[in-house]
C-alpha positions as CSV (number, residue, x, y, z in Angstrom):
1,M,-10.6,37.7,9.5
2,L,-11.7,35.0,12.0
3,S,-13.3,33.0,9.2
4,L,-10.1,33.1,7.2
5,I,-8.2,31.8,10.2
6,K,-10.6,29.0,10.6
7,K,-10.3,28.0,6.9
8,A,-6.5,28.0,7.2
9,I,-6.6,25.5,10.1
10,P,-6.2,21.9,8.8
11,T,-9.1,19.6,9.3
12,S,-7.0,17.2,11.4
13,L,-6.1,20.0,13.7
14,K,-9.7,21.1,14.0
15,I,-10.6,17.6,15.1
16,Q,-7.9,17.5,17.7
17,I,-9.0,20.9,19.1
18,R,-12.6,19.7,19.2
19,R,-11.6,16.6,21.1
20,V,-9.7,18.7,23.6
21,I,-12.6,21.0,24.1
22,D,-15.0,18.0,24.5
23,Q,-12.7,16.4,27.1
24,I,-12.5,19.6,29.1
25,G,-16.3,19.8,29.1
26,L,-16.5,16.1,30.1
27,N,-14.0,16.6,32.9
28,R,-16.0,19.5,34.2
29,K,-19.2,17.4,34.3
30,I,-17.4,14.5,36.0
31,R,-16.2,16.9,38.8
32,A,-19.7,18.3,39.2
33,G,-21.0,14.8,39.6
34,A,-18.3,13.9,42.1
35,K,-19.6,16.7,44.3
36,S,-22.9,14.8,44.6
37,G,-21.1,11.5,45.2
38,I,-21.3,10.2,41.7
39,G,-18.4,8.2,40.5
40,F,-17.2,7.7,36.9
41,A,-15.4,4.8,35.4
42,K,-14.1,4.7,31.8
43,P,-15.4,4.7,29.2
44,N,-18.9,5.8,30.3
45,Y,-20.0,4.1,33.6
46,L,-21.6,6.0,36.4
47,F,-22.4,5.0,40.0
48,K,-23.3,6.7,43.2
49,G,-21.4,6.3,46.5
50,A,-19.2,3.5,47.7
51,F,-19.9,-0.2,47.8
52,L,-19.0,-2.8,50.5
53,P,-17.3,-6.2,49.8
54,Q,-20.5,-8.0,50.7
55,D,-22.5,-6.1,48.1
56,T,-23.4,-7.7,44.8
57,I,-23.7,-5.7,41.6
58,V,-25.3,-7.0,38.4
59,D,-23.6,-6.3,35.0
60,V,-26.0,-7.0,32.2
61,G,-24.4,-7.1,28.7
62,C,-20.9,-7.4,30.3
63,G,-19.2,-8.3,27.0
64,F,-16.2,-10.5,26.6
65,D,-14.0,-8.5,29.0
66,A,-16.6,-7.6,31.7
67,D,-14.6,-4.4,32.1
68,F,-17.1,-2.8,34.5
69,S,-17.3,-5.9,36.7
70,V,-13.5,-6.1,36.8
71,Y,-13.3,-2.4,37.7
72,M,-15.8,-2.7,40.6
73,I,-14.1,-5.8,42.0
74,K,-10.8,-4.0,42.1
75,K,-12.1,-0.8,43.5
76,F,-14.6,-2.0,46.1
77,G,-14.0,-5.8,46.4
78,V,-17.6,-6.5,45.6
79,K,-19.1,-9.6,44.0
80,T,-20.4,-9.2,40.5
81,I,-22.8,-11.2,38.3
82,G,-22.2,-10.7,34.6
83,I,-25.2,-11.5,32.4
84,D,-24.5,-12.0,28.8
85,P,-26.0,-14.6,26.4
86,T,-23.2,-14.3,23.7
87,L,-21.7,-17.8,23.1
88,K,-18.4,-16.5,21.8
89,H,-17.8,-14.6,25.2
90,K,-18.3,-17.7,27.3
91,S,-14.6,-18.9,27.5
92,S,-13.2,-15.4,28.3
93,L,-15.8,-14.8,31.0
94,A,-15.0,-18.2,32.5
95,K,-11.4,-17.1,32.7
96,I,-12.3,-13.8,34.4
97,S,-14.3,-15.8,36.9
98,I,-11.3,-17.9,37.8
99,E,-8.9,-14.9,37.9
100,S,-11.3,-13.0,40.2
101,G,-11.3,-15.9,42.7
102,G,-15.0,-16.4,42.2
103,K,-16.0,-12.8,42.8
104,F,-17.3,-12.7,39.2
105,I,-20.0,-15.1,38.1
106,H,-21.3,-15.4,34.5
107,K,-25.0,-16.2,33.7
108,E,-25.8,-17.0,30.1
109,W,-29.0,-15.1,30.0
110,A,-30.5,-12.1,28.3
111,V,-32.5,-9.4,30.1
112,S,-35.5,-8.0,28.2
113,A,-39.2,-7.2,28.6
114,T,-39.8,-11.0,28.1
115,D,-39.5,-14.0,30.4
116,G,-38.7,-17.2,28.6
117,K,-37.0,-18.1,25.4
118,I,-36.1,-15.4,22.8
119,S,-34.0,-15.3,19.7
120,F,-30.6,-13.7,20.0
121,N,-28.4,-12.4,17.1
122,E,-24.7,-12.9,17.7
123,S,-22.6,-10.7,15.5
124,E,-19.5,-12.5,14.1
125,N,-17.8,-9.2,13.3
126,N,-18.6,-7.1,16.3
127,V,-18.3,-7.5,20.1
128,S,-22.0,-6.8,20.7
129,G,-25.0,-8.7,19.3
130,S,-28.6,-7.9,19.9
131,I,-32.1,-9.4,20.1
132,L,-33.0,-6.7,17.5
133,G,-32.5,-7.6,13.9
134,E,-32.4,-3.9,12.9
135,H,-29.4,-3.1,15.2
136,K,-26.5,-1.8,13.0
137,N,-24.2,-4.7,14.1
138,I,-26.8,-7.2,12.9
139,K,-27.7,-5.5,9.7
140,N,-24.1,-5.5,8.6
141,G,-24.2,-9.3,8.3
142,G,-22.2,-12.1,9.7
143,V,-24.8,-13.2,12.2
144,K,-25.3,-16.4,14.2
145,K,-28.9,-16.8,15.6
146,Y,-29.9,-18.9,18.5
147,E,-32.3,-19.2,21.4
148,V,-31.5,-17.8,24.8
149,E,-33.2,-17.5,28.1
150,S,-34.5,-14.1,28.9
151,I,-35.4,-12.7,32.4
152,S,-37.4,-9.6,33.0
153,L,-36.3,-7.0,35.6
154,L,-39.3,-7.9,37.7
155,N,-38.1,-11.5,38.1
156,L,-34.4,-11.0,38.0
157,P,-33.8,-10.5,41.7
158,A,-35.5,-13.8,42.6
159,R,-33.6,-15.7,39.9
160,L,-30.3,-14.3,41.4
161,N,-31.5,-15.1,44.9
162,L,-31.1,-11.4,45.9
163,E,-33.6,-9.6,48.1
164,K,-32.6,-6.4,46.5
165,I,-30.2,-5.3,43.7
166,K,-28.0,-2.5,44.9
167,Y,-26.7,-1.7,41.4
168,I,-27.4,-2.9,37.9
169,K,-25.8,-1.9,34.7
170,L,-28.0,-2.4,31.6
171,D,-26.3,-2.6,28.2
172,L,-29.1,-4.1,26.1
173,E,-28.1,-3.0,22.6
174,G,-31.5,-1.4,21.9
175,A,-33.8,-3.8,23.8
176,E,-33.9,-1.2,26.7
177,Y,-36.6,0.8,24.9
178,E,-39.2,-2.0,24.8
179,L,-38.2,-3.0,28.3
180,I,-38.9,0.5,29.7
181,E,-42.0,1.0,27.6
182,K,-43.6,-2.0,29.3
183,I,-42.1,-1.6,32.7
184,K,-44.2,-0.7,35.8
185,K,-43.1,1.1,38.9
186,E,-43.4,-2.0,41.0
187,D,-41.0,-3.9,38.7
188,L,-38.2,-1.6,40.0
189,E,-39.0,-1.7,43.7
190,K,-36.0,-3.9,44.4
191,Y,-33.5,-1.8,42.6
192,E,-31.4,1.0,44.2
193,Q,-29.3,2.1,41.3
194,I,-29.8,1.5,37.6
195,F,-27.2,2.5,34.9
196,I,-28.5,2.3,31.4
197,E,-26.6,2.7,28.1
198,F,-29.1,3.9,25.5
199,H,-28.6,2.9,21.9
200,H,-30.6,5.3,19.7
201,H,-27.4,5.6,17.6
202,C,-27.5,1.9,16.7
203,V,-31.2,1.3,16.1
204,P,-32.9,3.4,13.4
205,R,-36.4,3.5,14.8
206,Y,-35.2,5.1,18.1
207,S,-34.0,8.7,18.5
208,K,-32.5,10.8,21.2
209,E,-36.0,12.1,22.0
210,D,-37.0,8.4,22.7
211,T,-34.0,8.1,25.1
212,L,-35.0,11.3,27.0
213,R,-38.6,10.0,27.1
214,M,-37.5,6.7,28.6
215,A,-35.3,8.6,31.2
216,R,-38.3,10.7,32.2
217,K,-40.4,7.6,32.7
218,I,-37.9,6.0,35.1
219,E,-37.6,9.4,36.9
220,S,-41.4,9.3,37.4
221,F,-41.0,6.1,39.4
222,G,-39.1,8.0,42.1
223,F,-35.5,7.9,40.8
224,N,-33.1,10.8,40.5
225,S,-31.0,10.8,37.4
226,F,-27.5,11.9,36.2
227,S,-25.9,11.9,32.8
228,L,-22.8,13.3,31.3
229,D,-24.0,13.1,27.7
230,K,-27.8,12.5,27.7
231,H,-26.9,9.1,26.2
232,N,-25.9,7.1,29.3
233,F,-27.9,7.6,32.4
234,L,-27.6,6.7,36.1
235,F,-30.9,6.4,38.0
236,Y,-30.7,6.3,41.8
237,R,-32.9,6.7,44.8
């Protein structure tokens, strides 16, 4: 009888029901995280505790709208540094800097396992580009390629004139795997919170198992972790 009822339900309604169930599950996890002081910002950002106006957060892969930076500026009054090498985002990020009264600063860099010049692929048809040619946004065509300056996590604090980085968001469109593979414990000594968006869904050679392996490596350096979806992770001391 139950199987007959399921068959009678239209596919569109099944999808709606599934979305409601998923949202209920997500809300439950968000509430559980809040009990441990972990905040959530749409669509997927996580952070722990509160921030002070004198704090600076680093938003790597901020995109054209720097939505996380804008959110943190409005919520906590912090200063933010958006790092994004995408040339087509430059004008919109300059506008955000002006509108923020200088609280948002844009750096036209990439962050990767490499210090120095690297090749970046700008997608003409998608918001996000990547240094990886196999990223789905790049394989779909419509690509502009150019050299950008890349900074490693080890050297990033010094380049930003920060003794420590209280919070960094890393949206590296697949480059996070090589970065973490090569990273050493001492490279992260100056970081208190690290939020990473993993992209196993965008790069064929990586899987969810690779993401979990990367998460375990960072945890082995003395970080706690929290995730709502085993896809986006907050690491904190």
